[in-house]
C-alpha positions, 0 to 999 in steps of 0.5 A: 523399505516401505519407510524409505519410499515414504520418506523419499516421496515426502522429500520429493513433494517438499522439494517441488513446492515453492513459497513466495510472498508479495503484497498484492493489491486486490484486483477487485479494487475500484477506487471511489476516492480521488482527492484528499478532500474526499478522504477527509470529508467522506472516506470510510475506513478501508475505502480505496482511492487513486490519488494524484499528488506528492509527498511533501515532507517526511514526519517519521520513519514511514510517515509522510505528508501527502498533498494534492490540489485539494489539501494535505493528509498524513500517509504511511508508505512502506519502504518496499513501496517507495523502492525504485522511485525518486520522490520529492515535493515537486514530483507528482505521482498516482498512488493507490491508497487505503483509507484508515479512519480510526474512531474519533481521529483524523483519517490517514491513508496507507499508500499501497502502490505508486505509479509515476 
């Protein structure tokens, strides 16, 4: 009898929990970079930026070239970030992006959020 109550309690506890997963941009982000030229010149790995520009061409599945008034940079954009947005070379948007600067390589950005 006691085992039945314990089992019933466990089932009730598990039934009341919900699981959700989403990508959340940390609230503590204070972008310090706002142009492609700043990313290329002084952006450090894991720096955050708020860039305004456009995706001018697609290179591979999730890889694009992002352009603003100061230059171009390779950008990784996951399909769930693009979902619901109509993006083309003539349409500018604001992107919250994280700098990726591997040693001895040209920096790139990972676009985490798009604001039109």
